N, C-alpha and C positions, 0 to 999 in steps of 0.2 A: 089063161083065165086066173091062175093063181097070182101071177104078177099084177094083173088088173086089180085083184082084191087088195093086195098089199099097197100098190101105188095109188089106188083110188081113181085111176084113169080107166073109166068104163066106156070109152069110145067104141061104138059098135064095129068099127073096122077091125078092131082087135079081137072081137068076141063072136061075131056073126058072119059066117061065110057068105050067105045070100046078100046081106047088106053090103059087105065089102065088094062083092062082084058087081053090085049095082052102082057102086061109087066109082067115079073115074079114076083110073090108074091102078085099080086093085082087081084085075080080071082073074087072077089066080086064087082069089079068096082072101081070108083074113090075114093080117100082117102082124108080126111081132112088134112089141113096143121098142122104140128106138133106144131108150135108156136101158132096157134089158140087154140089148146087143152091146151097148157101150160098157156095161158092167163086166163083160167078158174080156175086154181089152187088157186089163192088167195081168190076168192069168196068161193070156196069149203072149204078151210081151215077155213076161217072166220066163215062160217055158221055152221060148225060142231065141231070145236075145240077151237075157241076163245070165252071166256066168260068174257067180260069186259064191263064196262060202263064208258064213251062213247066208242064205238067201235073204233078199230085202223083205221087209215086213209085208208088202202087198203080195208076195209070192207064197206066204204061209197060209195054209188052209184055215178058214175061220173056225172050224171045229177044234183046231189045236190051240186056239187062243185061251180057252178056259180049262184045258187039260192040266 
């Protein structure tokens, strides 16, 4: 729901279990936004495949950008 608010994508398949179940292909209920999942890829790649020091920029936590 928080991601829907930020992205502006308020498609009911992301927010309403009953609506999602009534829509073909979503029998398990509401589904996460595809771009939310895609946003996790850089961290996954950095934590499992990148072995450098210092880490590349995309592997640094956003909270440390302004520290």
